[in-house]
N, C-alpha and C positions, 0 to 999 in steps of 0.2 A: 406866605413863603413856606411855613411849616405844613400847611395843608397840601401844597404841591409835592413837597418832599415825602410826606406820608402816603399820598396817593401813588406816587411813583414807586415807593418801596412796596406798597401793597400789591402792585401789579408785577413787579420784578421778582420779589422774593419767592413765590411759588415756582417760577421758571428756573431760578437758581438751585432750588432744593429738590426739584423733580429728578427722579432717577431716570437714567436713559432707558428708553423703551426699545424693545426689539422691533425691527423693521417689518418682519413678516406678519402676515395676517394669520392669527392663530386658527381661525375657522378654515382658512385655506389649507393649512398644514394638516389639520384634523381630517378634512375632506380627502386630501391626497392619501393619507395613511389608511383611511377606512375604505375608500372605493377605487384607489389607484388611478384617479383621474383628477386633473386640476389644470385644464387648459386656461391660459391667460391669467393665472393666479399670481398673487404677490407672495413669493416665497423667499424674498431677498433676506439674506442673513439667517435663514432658517437652519436649525440644527437637525440634519437628516442623516447623521452618522449611523452607519449600519442599516439604513433603510432598505427594505426589499421593494424595489420599484420596477419589478419585472413587468414589461409591457405597459408601463405607465404612460398616460396621455398627458404630456406636459407642453403641448404646442403653445408657443407664445408666452410661456410662463416667465416670470422674473425670478431667477435663481441667483442673482448677482450676490457674491459674497457668501453663498450658502455653504454649509459644511456637509459634504457628501462623502466624507472619508469612509472607505470600505462599503459604500453603497453598491447595490446590485441594480444596474440599469439595463439589464439584458432585454433587448427588444423595445426599449422605451422610445417614444416619439417626442423629441425635443425640437421639432422644426420651428425655427424662428424664435427660440427661447433666448434669454439673456443669462449667460453663466459667467459674466465678467467677474474675475477674481474669486471664483468658486474653488473650493478645495475638494478634489477628487482623488486624493492620495489613496492608493490601494483599492480604488473602485473597479468594478467590473462593468465595462461598457462594451457589450457585444451585440451585434445585429441591431444596433440602435440607429436612429435617424437624428442627426444634428445638422441637417440642411439649413443654411441661412441662419445659423445660430451664432451668437456673439460668444466666442471662446477666449477673448482677450484676457491675458494674465491668469488663465486657469492652471491650477496645480494638478498635473497628472502623474506625480511621482509614484512609481511602482504600479501604476494602473494597467489594466488589460484593455486594449483597444482593438477589438477584432471585428472585422466586417462592419465598420461604422461609416455611414454616409455623411460626409462633411462638406458636400458641394455647397459653395457660396458662403461657407462659414468664415468669420473673422477670427484669425488665429495669431494675433500679435502677442509676443512675450509668453508663449506657453512654457511651462516647466514639464519636460518630458523625461526627467532623470529616472533611469531604470524602467521606463514604461515599456511594455511589450505591445508592439504595433504590428498588426497583420491585416492585409487587405483593406487598409484604411489610408486615404490620401493625406497623411500627415508625415512630413519628413523632417529629419534633423539636418539643418544646414551646417556649413563649415567645411573645413578641410578634412580629407580622409587620410 
């Protein structure tokens, strides 16, 4: 009985004491920041605050829950990417491609969205508070 208890504790204790790990792949974050390309990368939960991602190739990347506050995504290609729950507060998203991208629950507060291709994108529960949207097929519903 004591052996079973000790064996169970030996297995469970490291799991209980382990610090939570970041979800993103650090090598993918480094690659993106160094060469501005990371198609199909795992960047979920990544801290990309203030990142200059002008023209970045992020096709099919997982950016769910990523912090892209004040990031510059001018001309970036995020076709088929997952940005669910990402924070793009004060981000500049101009001439970007977000075609077939998952934008569910993205925070675009104070973001600039100019000439963005969002064809086929999932856009449930967007936060567009004070966002500037021009020539982009995102609308704010409700009564006028």
